[in-house]
Structure formats: C-alpha cells, structure tokens
GUBALUM-669110 format. One record per residue: x, y, z of N, C-alpha, C in turn; residue number from 1. Coordinates in steps of 0.05 Angstrom, whole numbers. Layout:
N
+--------+---------+--------+---------+----------+--------+--------+---------+--------+------+
| n.east | n.north |   n.up | ca.east | ca.north |  ca.up | c.east | c.north |   c.up | zavo |
+--------+---------+--------+---------+----------+--------+--------+---------+--------+------+
|      X |       Y |      Z |       X |        Y |      Z |      X |       Y |      Z |  NUM |
...
+--------+---------+--------+---------+----------+--------+--------+---------+--------+------+
END
This chain:
211
+--------+---------+--------+---------+----------+--------+--------+---------+--------+------+
| n.east | n.north |   n.up | ca.east | ca.north |  ca.up | c.east | c.north |   c.up | zavo |
+--------+---------+--------+---------+----------+--------+--------+---------+--------+------+
|     32 |    -128 |    269 |       2 |     -133 |    267 |    -13 |    -113 |    242 |    1 |
|     -7 |     -82 |    246 |     -15 |      -67 |    225 |      2 |     -68 |    196 |    2 |
|     24 |     -69 |    201 |      42 |      -78 |    170 |     22 |    -103 |    161 |    3 |
|     30 |    -125 |    173 |      14 |     -146 |    159 |     -9 |    -147 |    148 |    4 |
|    -26 |    -136 |    154 |     -67 |     -126 |    159 |    -60 |    -108 |    130 |    5 |
|    -43 |     -89 |    129 |     -39 |      -66 |    105 |    -24 |     -81 |     80 |    6 |
|     -9 |     -97 |     85 |      -1 |     -118 |     66 |    -29 |    -132 |     54 |    7 |
|    -38 |    -151 |     71 |     -58 |     -160 |     61 |    -79 |    -148 |     39 |    8 |
|    -87 |    -119 |     57 |    -107 |     -108 |     47 |   -102 |     -96 |     20 |    9 |
|    -74 |     -87 |     11 |     -54 |      -91 |    -19 |    -63 |    -116 |    -35 |   10 |
|    -61 |    -133 |    -21 |     -64 |     -160 |    -36 |    -90 |    -160 |    -47 |   11 |
|   -105 |    -162 |    -23 |    -132 |     -153 |    -41 |   -139 |    -137 |    -60 |   12 |
|   -134 |    -102 |    -58 |    -133 |      -90 |    -77 |   -119 |    -102 |   -110 |   13 |
|    -98 |    -111 |   -103 |     -90 |     -123 |   -130 |   -107 |    -141 |   -149 |   14 |
|   -117 |    -164 |   -131 |    -139 |     -186 |   -131 |   -156 |    -175 |   -146 |   15 |
|   -177 |    -149 |   -139 |    -198 |     -141 |   -149 |   -194 |    -122 |   -167 |   16 |
|   -170 |    -107 |   -172 |    -159 |     -104 |   -202 |   -153 |    -120 |   -221 |   17 |
|   -143 |    -145 |   -215 |    -150 |     -169 |   -236 |   -168 |    -171 |   -249 |   18 |
|   -189 |    -178 |   -223 |    -216 |     -189 |   -223 |   -232 |    -170 |   -250 |   19 |
|   -229 |    -149 |   -245 |    -237 |     -120 |   -259 |   -236 |    -120 |   -288 |   20 |
|   -209 |    -120 |   -283 |    -198 |     -122 |   -312 |   -206 |    -147 |   -333 |   21 |
|   -203 |    -174 |   -314 |    -211 |     -199 |   -333 |   -242 |    -200 |   -337 |   22 |
|   -259 |    -184 |   -318 |    -282 |     -189 |   -324 |   -290 |    -172 |   -352 |   23 |
|   -281 |    -149 |   -353 |    -282 |     -132 |   -377 |   -281 |    -151 |   -400 |   24 |
|   -264 |    -159 |   -398 |    -252 |     -177 |   -425 |   -265 |    -206 |   -431 |   25 |
|   -271 |    -218 |   -409 |    -289 |     -237 |   -407 |   -324 |    -228 |   -417 |   26 |
|   -334 |    -208 |   -405 |    -364 |     -197 |   -413 |   -360 |    -194 |   -447 |   27 |
|   -342 |    -172 |   -445 |    -346 |     -167 |   -479 |   -340 |    -187 |   -498 |   28 |
|   -330 |    -209 |   -497 |    -317 |     -230 |   -516 |   -346 |    -260 |   -507 |   29 |
|   -348 |    -257 |   -483 |    -375 |     -273 |   -483 |   -400 |    -268 |   -499 |   30 |
|   -399 |    -242 |   -492 |    -432 |     -233 |   -495 |   -425 |    -232 |   -533 |   31 |
|   -403 |    -218 |   -538 |    -403 |     -217 |   -569 |   -411 |    -248 |   -583 |   32 |
|   -396 |    -266 |   -576 |    -390 |     -289 |   -578 |   -419 |    -307 |   -583 |   33 |
|   -438 |    -302 |   -554 |    -458 |     -314 |   -552 |   -479 |    -301 |   -575 |   34 |
|   -475 |    -271 |   -582 |    -498 |     -269 |   -593 |   -488 |    -280 |   -629 |   35 |
|   -477 |    -284 |   -628 |    -458 |     -286 |   -654 |   -463 |    -314 |   -664 |   36 |
|   -462 |    -339 |   -640 |    -468 |     -361 |   -645 |   -500 |    -377 |   -631 |   37 |
|   -511 |    -357 |   -629 |    -543 |     -349 |   -616 |   -546 |    -371 |   -588 |   38 |
|   -525 |    -371 |   -576 |    -524 |     -390 |   -548 |   -538 |    -370 |   -526 |   39 |
|   -550 |    -381 |   -515 |    -573 |     -366 |   -488 |   -551 |    -370 |   -465 |   40 |
|   -534 |    -394 |   -466 |    -524 |     -394 |   -438 |   -491 |    -375 |   -441 |   41 |
|   -482 |    -383 |   -459 |    -462 |     -363 |   -473 |   -462 |    -336 |   -464 |   42 |
|   -487 |    -325 |   -472 |    -488 |     -301 |   -468 |   -492 |    -289 |   -439 |   43 |
|   -511 |    -308 |   -429 |    -518 |     -311 |   -398 |   -491 |    -310 |   -384 |   44 |
|   -468 |    -328 |   -395 |    -442 |     -323 |   -384 |   -429 |    -299 |   -385 |   45 |
|   -432 |    -282 |   -409 |    -424 |     -255 |   -411 |   -439 |    -237 |   -389 |   46 |
|   -463 |    -242 |   -384 |    -473 |     -223 |   -366 |   -474 |    -231 |   -332 |   47 |
|   -462 |    -260 |   -324 |    -450 |     -262 |   -305 |   -420 |    -251 |   -299 |   48 |
|   -410 |    -245 |   -321 |    -384 |     -229 |   -323 |   -386 |    -204 |   -310 |   49 |
|   -412 |    -185 |   -318 |    -417 |     -165 |   -318 |   -422 |    -161 |   -291 |   50 |
|   -439 |    -186 |   -274 |    -454 |     -175 |   -250 |   -419 |    -182 |   -232 |   51 |
|   -409 |    -197 |   -237 |    -373 |     -202 |   -226 |   -362 |    -175 |   -224 |   52 |
|   -369 |    -157 |   -248 |    -357 |     -139 |   -249 |   -353 |    -118 |   -230 |   53 |
|   -386 |    -114 |   -225 |    -394 |      -92 |   -207 |   -385 |    -113 |   -176 |   54 |
|   -383 |    -127 |   -175 |    -383 |     -137 |   -142 |   -358 |    -133 |   -144 |   55 |
|   -335 |    -140 |   -164 |    -312 |     -137 |   -166 |   -310 |    -105 |   -158 |   56 |
|   -317 |     -83 |   -169 |    -322 |      -60 |   -163 |   -321 |     -45 |   -136 |   57 |
|   -340 |     -60 |   -125 |    -351 |      -57 |   -103 |   -326 |     -60 |    -86 |   58 |
|   -318 |     -89 |    -82 |    -302 |      -94 |    -64 |   -271 |     -85 |    -69 |   59 |
|   -266 |     -69 |    -91 |    -244 |      -56 |    -91 |   -249 |     -24 |    -75 |   60 |
|   -275 |     -18 |    -67 |    -280 |        9 |    -63 |   -282 |       4 |    -36 |   61 |
|   -288 |     -20 |    -23 |    -284 |      -30 |     13 |   -256 |     -39 |     17 |   62 |
|   -240 |     -49 |      5 |    -212 |      -48 |      8 |   -195 |     -19 |      7 |   63 |
|   -200 |       0 |    -13 |    -189 |       18 |    -12 |   -194 |      41 |      9 |   64 |
|   -218 |      38 |     15 |    -228 |       46 |     46 |   -223 |      45 |     60 |   65 |
|   -211 |      20 |     67 |    -197 |       16 |     91 |   -161 |      20 |     85 |   66 |
|   -161 |      21 |     64 |    -130 |       27 |     55 |   -118 |      55 |     57 |   67 |
|   -136 |      77 |     55 |    -129 |       97 |     51 |   -139 |     119 |     80 |   68 |
|   -168 |     110 |     88 |    -172 |      128 |    105 |   -172 |     113 |    131 |   69 |
|   -166 |      89 |    138 |    -159 |       77 |    169 |   -179 |      74 |    186 |   70 |
|   -212 |      92 |    175 |    -224 |       97 |    195 |   -242 |      71 |    198 |   71 |
|   -250 |      65 |    230 |    -259 |       37 |    229 |   -283 |      34 |    223 |   72 |
|   -303 |      61 |    226 |    -325 |       61 |    227 |   -334 |      65 |    189 |   73 |
|   -320 |      76 |    177 |    -321 |       80 |    149 |   -312 |      55 |    139 |   74 |
|   -299 |      40 |    149 |    -293 |        8 |    137 |   -317 |      -8 |    143 |   75 |
|   -328 |     -10 |    159 |    -359 |      -25 |    171 |   -374 |     -20 |    159 |   76 |
|   -374 |       2 |    150 |    -400 |       20 |    131 |   -392 |       8 |    103 |   77 |
|   -376 |       4 |     90 |    -366 |       -6 |     66 |   -366 |     -31 |     70 |   78 |
|   -354 |     -47 |     85 |    -367 |      -69 |     88 |   -396 |     -84 |     94 |   79 |
|   -409 |     -65 |    101 |    -434 |      -70 |    103 |   -450 |     -64 |     76 |   80 |
|   -442 |     -47 |     63 |    -449 |      -45 |     34 |   -440 |     -67 |     17 |   81 |
|   -418 |     -71 |     10 |    -407 |      -91 |      2 |   -421 |    -116 |      2 |   82 |
|   -421 |    -124 |     33 |    -436 |     -155 |     43 |   -460 |    -155 |     27 |   83 |
|   -476 |    -129 |     25 |    -500 |     -131 |      5 |   -500 |    -134 |    -21 |   84 |
|   -487 |    -113 |    -35 |    -486 |     -120 |    -64 |   -475 |    -144 |    -76 |   85 |
|   -457 |    -159 |    -56 |    -446 |     -187 |    -64 |   -476 |    -201 |    -66 |   86 |
|   -490 |    -199 |    -37 |    -514 |     -215 |    -36 |   -533 |    -216 |    -60 |   87 |
|   -536 |    -191 |    -61 |    -563 |     -190 |    -95 |   -550 |    -193 |   -113 |   88 |
|   -518 |    -189 |   -125 |    -513 |     -199 |   -142 |   -510 |    -233 |   -145 |   89 |
|   -511 |    -246 |   -130 |    -518 |     -278 |   -129 |   -540 |    -278 |   -135 |   90 |
|   -564 |    -267 |   -121 |    -581 |     -267 |   -132 |   -593 |    -269 |   -154 |   91 |
|   -583 |    -247 |   -162 |    -595 |     -243 |   -197 |   -582 |    -265 |   -212 |   92 |
|   -554 |    -268 |   -205 |    -545 |     -295 |   -223 |   -557 |    -315 |   -221 |   93 |
|   -568 |    -315 |   -199 |    -587 |     -348 |   -202 |   -611 |    -341 |   -221 |   94 |
|   -622 |    -317 |   -218 |    -647 |     -314 |   -237 |   -637 |    -313 |   -268 |   95 |
|   -611 |    -304 |   -272 |    -599 |     -303 |   -305 |   -593 |    -334 |   -313 |   96 |
|   -581 |    -343 |   -290 |    -582 |     -371 |   -296 |   -608 |    -393 |   -298 |   97 |
|   -628 |    -391 |   -279 |    -653 |     -405 |   -282 |   -673 |    -392 |   -317 |   98 |
|   -668 |    -372 |   -311 |    -683 |     -364 |   -337 |   -669 |    -372 |   -363 |   99 |
|   -646 |    -362 |   -369 |    -633 |     -374 |   -392 |   -633 |    -400 |   -397 |  100 |
|   -631 |    -415 |   -371 |    -627 |     -446 |   -376 |   -660 |    -452 |   -388 |  101 |
|   -680 |    -447 |   -374 |    -707 |     -454 |   -377 |   -713 |    -445 |   -413 |  102 |
|   -709 |    -423 |   -411 |    -717 |     -422 |   -447 |   -704 |    -430 |   -459 |  103 |
|   -679 |    -439 |   -459 |    -663 |     -458 |   -474 |   -674 |    -486 |   -475 |  104 |
|   -687 |    -493 |   -455 |    -696 |     -519 |   -459 |   -721 |    -514 |   -470 |  105 |
|   -731 |    -490 |   -470 |    -767 |     -497 |   -476 |   -759 |    -484 |   -504 |  106 |
|   -745 |    -470 |   -513 |    -754 |     -460 |   -543 |   -725 |    -479 |   -561 |  107 |
|   -713 |    -500 |   -553 |    -701 |     -514 |   -555 |   -676 |    -512 |   -574 |  108 |
|   -670 |    -484 |   -567 |    -647 |     -463 |   -571 |   -615 |    -477 |   -571 |  109 |
|   -608 |    -485 |   -600 |    -582 |     -502 |   -601 |   -568 |    -482 |   -615 |  110 |
|   -539 |    -480 |   -598 |    -532 |     -459 |   -611 |   -505 |    -469 |   -632 |  111 |
|   -499 |    -455 |   -644 |    -477 |     -456 |   -669 |   -450 |    -455 |   -654 |  112 |
|   -435 |    -468 |   -667 |    -407 |     -478 |   -658 |   -386 |    -448 |   -652 |  113 |
|   -375 |    -448 |   -635 |    -363 |     -422 |   -625 |   -329 |    -430 |   -614 |  114 |
|   -315 |    -428 |   -631 |    -291 |     -424 |   -625 |   -279 |    -407 |   -609 |  115 |
|   -288 |    -376 |   -611 |    -285 |     -357 |   -589 |   -294 |    -359 |   -564 |  116 |
|   -318 |    -377 |   -565 |    -336 |     -381 |   -536 |   -319 |    -399 |   -523 |  117 |
|   -310 |    -421 |   -536 |    -291 |     -446 |   -528 |   -267 |    -434 |   -514 |  118 |
|   -252 |    -414 |   -522 |    -233 |     -400 |   -514 |   -227 |    -384 |   -489 |  119 |
|   -252 |    -372 |   -497 |    -260 |     -354 |   -466 |   -268 |    -368 |   -441 |  120 |
|   -286 |    -385 |   -446 |    -288 |     -410 |   -433 |   -261 |    -427 |   -416 |  121 |
|   -254 |    -427 |   -431 |    -220 |     -445 |   -427 |   -198 |    -429 |   -403 |  122 |
|   -202 |    -400 |   -420 |    -193 |     -386 |   -408 |   -195 |    -377 |   -373 |  123 |
|   -231 |    -383 |   -375 |    -236 |     -370 |   -346 |   -238 |    -398 |   -333 |  124 |
|   -232 |    -419 |   -335 |    -234 |     -444 |   -321 |   -200 |    -441 |   -302 |  125 |
|   -184 |    -429 |   -325 |    -150 |     -425 |   -310 |   -151 |    -407 |   -284 |  126 |
|   -168 |    -381 |   -300 |    -156 |     -357 |   -283 |   -180 |    -351 |   -258 |  127 |
|   -207 |    -362 |   -261 |    -226 |     -354 |   -241 |   -221 |    -371 |   -216 |  128 |
|   -214 |    -395 |   -212 |    -201 |     -408 |   -189 |   -177 |    -393 |   -175 |  129 |
|   -161 |    -381 |   -193 |    -139 |     -373 |   -180 |   -144 |    -347 |   -164 |  130 |
|   -159 |    -335 |   -174 |    -171 |     -308 |   -163 |   -189 |    -313 |   -134 |  131 |
|   -205 |    -330 |   -135 |    -219 |     -347 |   -121 |   -208 |    -350 |    -95 |  132 |
|   -186 |    -375 |   -101 |    -168 |     -381 |    -80 |   -157 |    -355 |    -61 |  133 |
|   -147 |    -334 |    -83 |    -130 |     -318 |    -72 |   -148 |    -296 |    -54 |  134 |
|   -178 |    -296 |    -65 |    -196 |     -276 |    -47 |   -206 |    -287 |    -26 |  135 |
|   -210 |    -315 |    -17 |    -220 |     -330 |      3 |   -191 |    -327 |     25 |  136 |
|   -168 |    -335 |     18 |    -147 |     -331 |     30 |   -145 |    -302 |     40 |  137 |
|   -140 |    -277 |     27 |    -144 |     -252 |     44 |   -162 |    -247 |     56 |  138 |
|   -197 |    -258 |     50 |    -212 |     -248 |     73 |   -205 |    -264 |     94 |  139 |
|   -195 |    -282 |    102 |    -198 |     -295 |    118 |   -174 |    -282 |    141 |  140 |
|   -159 |    -277 |    126 |    -133 |     -257 |    145 |   -139 |    -231 |    147 |  141 |
|   -163 |    -218 |    133 |    -173 |     -188 |    147 |   -202 |    -198 |    153 |  142 |
|   -215 |    -219 |    163 |    -243 |     -225 |    167 |   -257 |    -203 |    154 |  143 |
|   -262 |    -216 |    126 |    -277 |     -197 |    105 |   -304 |    -218 |     94 |  144 |
|   -320 |    -217 |    101 |    -336 |     -235 |     97 |   -354 |    -222 |     64 |  145 |
|   -348 |    -203 |     60 |    -359 |     -186 |     34 |   -334 |    -200 |     11 |  146 |
|   -309 |    -198 |     22 |    -291 |     -211 |     -2 |   -287 |    -243 |      5 |  147 |
|   -309 |    -255 |     15 |    -305 |     -288 |     18 |   -327 |    -291 |     -2 |  148 |
|   -351 |    -276 |      7 |    -369 |     -276 |    -18 |   -366 |    -277 |    -44 |  149 |
|   -352 |    -251 |    -51 |    -342 |     -247 |    -74 |   -324 |    -266 |    -85 |  150 |
|   -301 |    -280 |    -65 |    -292 |     -303 |    -77 |   -316 |    -332 |    -88 |  151 |
|   -344 |    -330 |    -77 |    -356 |     -349 |    -82 |   -364 |    -343 |   -112 |  152 |
|   -372 |    -320 |   -117 |    -368 |     -311 |   -147 |   -355 |    -311 |   -164 |  153 |
|   -333 |    -317 |   -158 |    -313 |     -321 |   -174 |   -311 |    -359 |   -176 |  154 |
|   -324 |    -367 |   -164 |    -317 |     -397 |   -159 |   -349 |    -409 |   -183 |  155 |
|   -370 |    -383 |   -180 |    -386 |     -395 |   -196 |   -386 |    -389 |   -221 |  156 |
|   -365 |    -362 |   -238 |    -358 |     -363 |   -260 |   -349 |    -375 |   -268 |  157 |
|   -329 |    -398 |   -256 |    -311 |     -418 |   -257 |   -330 |    -437 |   -269 |  158 |
|   -345 |    -447 |   -250 |    -359 |     -462 |   -260 |   -388 |    -465 |   -282 |  159 |
|   -380 |    -440 |   -290 |    -405 |     -425 |   -309 |   -391 |    -434 |   -337 |  160 |
|   -367 |    -427 |   -335 |    -344 |     -430 |   -350 |   -338 |    -461 |   -358 |  161 |
|   -342 |    -479 |   -348 |    -347 |     -506 |   -346 |   -365 |    -507 |   -359 |  162 |
|   -388 |    -502 |   -346 |    -415 |     -516 |   -365 |   -414 |    -498 |   -391 |  163 |
|   -409 |    -469 |   -396 |    -414 |     -469 |   -420 |   -389 |    -487 |   -442 |  164 |
|   -363 |    -491 |   -432 |    -350 |     -503 |   -450 |   -355 |    -536 |   -452 |  165 |
|   -366 |    -546 |   -436 |    -377 |     -579 |   -434 |   -401 |    -578 |   -459 |  166 |
|   -420 |    -554 |   -456 |    -445 |     -549 |   -472 |   -439 |    -542 |   -495 |  167 |
|   -410 |    -531 |   -503 |    -406 |     -522 |   -535 |   -390 |    -548 |   -552 |  168 |
|   -380 |    -556 |   -531 |    -361 |     -581 |   -536 |   -382 |    -610 |   -550 |  169 |
|   -405 |    -613 |   -525 |    -416 |     -634 |   -538 |   -438 |    -629 |   -556 |  170 |
|   -443 |    -601 |   -560 |    -463 |     -595 |   -574 |   -446 |    -600 |   -607 |  171 |
|   -426 |    -592 |   -605 |    -407 |     -593 |   -627 |   -400 |    -620 |   -641 |  172 |
|   -397 |    -634 |   -615 |    -381 |     -666 |   -629 |   -408 |    -681 |   -624 |  173 |
|   -432 |    -674 |   -616 |    -455 |     -697 |   -616 |   -483 |    -685 |   -621 |  174 |
|   -483 |    -660 |   -613 |    -507 |     -655 |   -619 |   -528 |    -649 |   -595 |  175 |
|   -516 |    -651 |   -575 |    -532 |     -656 |   -547 |   -533 |    -628 |   -540 |  176 |
|   -556 |    -611 |   -550 |    -558 |     -576 |   -544 |   -567 |    -574 |   -515 |  177 |
|   -580 |    -595 |   -504 |    -594 |     -586 |   -476 |   -571 |    -596 |   -452 |  178 |
|   -548 |    -603 |   -459 |    -539 |     -610 |   -438 |   -519 |    -582 |   -416 |  179 |
|   -525 |    -566 |   -434 |    -505 |     -539 |   -420 |   -533 |    -531 |   -402 |  180 |
|   -562 |    -532 |   -404 |    -584 |     -520 |   -394 |   -587 |    -544 |   -366 |  181 |
|   -583 |    -567 |   -375 |    -586 |     -585 |   -345 |   -576 |    -579 |   -322 |  182 |
|   -540 |    -579 |   -337 |    -516 |     -575 |   -315 |   -522 |    -555 |   -305 |  183 |
|   -536 |    -528 |   -317 |    -531 |     -499 |   -296 |   -558 |    -508 |   -282 |  184 |
|   -578 |    -517 |   -290 |    -612 |     -521 |   -264 |   -595 |    -533 |   -244 |  185 |
|   -587 |    -554 |   -251 |    -571 |     -576 |   -229 |   -566 |    -557 |   -216 |  186 |
|   -541 |    -535 |   -225 |    -522 |     -517 |   -211 |   -537 |    -501 |   -182 |  187 |
|   -556 |    -494 |   -193 |    -571 |     -474 |   -178 |   -578 |    -484 |   -146 |  188 |
|   -587 |    -509 |   -143 |    -580 |     -521 |   -120 |   -558 |    -511 |    -94 |  189 |
|   -534 |    -507 |   -106 |    -508 |     -502 |    -87 |   -507 |    -472 |    -95 |  190 |
|   -514 |    -460 |   -117 |    -521 |     -432 |   -118 |   -538 |    -413 |   -100 |  191 |
|   -559 |    -429 |    -98 |    -582 |     -422 |    -82 |   -574 |    -414 |    -58 |  192 |
|   -563 |    -450 |    -41 |    -552 |     -441 |    -17 |   -527 |    -425 |    -13 |  193 |
|   -512 |    -417 |    -29 |    -491 |     -398 |    -26 |   -507 |    -369 |    -20 |  194 |
|   -522 |    -367 |    -45 |    -538 |     -339 |    -43 |   -553 |    -332 |    -22 |  195 |
|   -563 |    -353 |     -1 |    -582 |     -346 |     22 |   -558 |    -341 |     43 |  196 |
|   -538 |    -358 |     39 |    -513 |     -350 |     69 |   -511 |    -321 |     61 |  197 |
|   -501 |    -316 |     32 |    -498 |     -295 |     34 |   -512 |    -269 |     43 |  198 |
|   -542 |    -272 |     36 |    -557 |     -252 |     48 |   -564 |    -248 |     80 |  199 |
|   -557 |    -279 |     95 |    -557 |     -281 |    123 |   -538 |    -267 |    139 |  200 |
|   -516 |    -265 |    124 |    -489 |     -247 |    129 |   -489 |    -221 |    126 |  201 |
|   -512 |    -212 |    104 |    -513 |     -182 |    102 |   -529 |    -171 |    119 |  202 |
|   -554 |    -190 |    119 |    -573 |     -179 |    150 |   -558 |    -175 |    176 |  203 |
|   -536 |    -201 |    190 |    -521 |     -196 |    200 |   -509 |    -177 |    209 |  204 |
|   -493 |    -169 |    195 |    -484 |     -143 |    190 |   -493 |    -117 |    198 |  205 |
|   -522 |    -118 |    185 |    -539 |      -98 |    184 |   -550 |     -88 |    221 |  206 |
|   -556 |    -121 |    221 |    -565 |     -124 |    259 |   -538 |    -103 |    279 |  207 |
|   -515 |    -115 |    263 |    -500 |     -100 |    288 |   -490 |     -75 |    285 |  208 |
|   -505 |     -70 |    258 |    -497 |      -34 |    252 |   -515 |     -23 |    272 |  209 |
|   -546 |     -33 |    273 |    -560 |      -19 |    291 |   -557 |     -21 |    325 |  210 |
|   -540 |     -37 |    327 |    -542 |      -41 |    356 |   -516 |     -19 |    365 |  211 |
+--------+---------+--------+---------+----------+--------+--------+---------+--------+------+
END
C-alpha cells in the first residue's frame, strides 16, 4: 500500500514538473506572439499560462512535502494551502477571460495573423489534455482534491488554446475577429461552476482543519 502510494506521488511530481516546463514555454511564446499580433485573447492565453505555472508550482510543493517528509499533518496543511491557491487561480482566470473578451468586443480589437500563435495553440491542444488526464487519475489514487483542481486548470488551458486557434484561423480566413471573444465568454459558464466548486472544496478543508 505504502509503496503504491509512493509510486503515485512520484508520478504526480513528474507530471507537475512537466507542467511547469511547458507552462514556461507556453507563457513566453503566447505573450510574445500576442503582443506582436495585437491579440487580446492570445495575450490572455499567455497570462493563463502564468496562472497555471503558479498552480503547478504549488502542487509540486504539496506532492514533494508528502514524498520527503511523510508527516501527515504537514501534508494536510500543504493540501489545504494548495486547494486555496488552485481555487484563487481559477477565479483569476475567470477575470482574465471576462475582461479580455469584453475589451476585445468593445474595442473591435482585430488581431493580426500569427503563425507562432497558431503553433503554440496547436501544441497546447495536444499536450494539456494528456497532462489533465494524468493529474485526474493520480488525484483519484492519492485522494488529492488540489491535484484534481489543478487538472481543471489544465483542461481550461486546453480549451483556451482551442479558442485561440479557432479565433486566429477564422480571423485569418474570414475576418471573423469577434468569434474568439464570444466563445471565451460562453466558456465562463463552465469555468465559473468549476471555480465555485474549487472554493467550496477549499473552505471544506479549512473547516476540517479547525475541527
């Protein structure tokens, strides 16, 4: 039992390290391409990558705490803090998506063609679901709601990548500059529900800590 859990913890650490490495690449490439193309959503996608980077770093700390210390109290404290950070990052992501989308619609911000943006979006569509599925599986094995919440962040990143890709392609082919903003706003209904659940879970862990 212990060896199986230790193996799952090590797998979780590997997944989070891969997440952090990819997020650094994605963040730098997306923000640079977004600024160059004057794309609000592509730039917001880079900011989303920064949020995912923070979330991944916290989850790496949580998993490392259990792997090295083996102290149940320390692990529970790390889990509680990680759950709050994941919830807050999801909330920040909601704000970024809403603000960037409304700004784009109001200002009629039409991004220029961006082949680097299309490339990074395509890569994220492939990579992020793989990471998200791995996180959910490991989270179920070690009963980590924080890691499950981080998986939601990864799915969100994949959706945002798809939104950016569709927006850039439709704008390039047909001049439909508004489609990426509309899709992002619609997505907020799902993202908002996931954010609420993440905050409820974090509050639940805080109440358990107080008992």
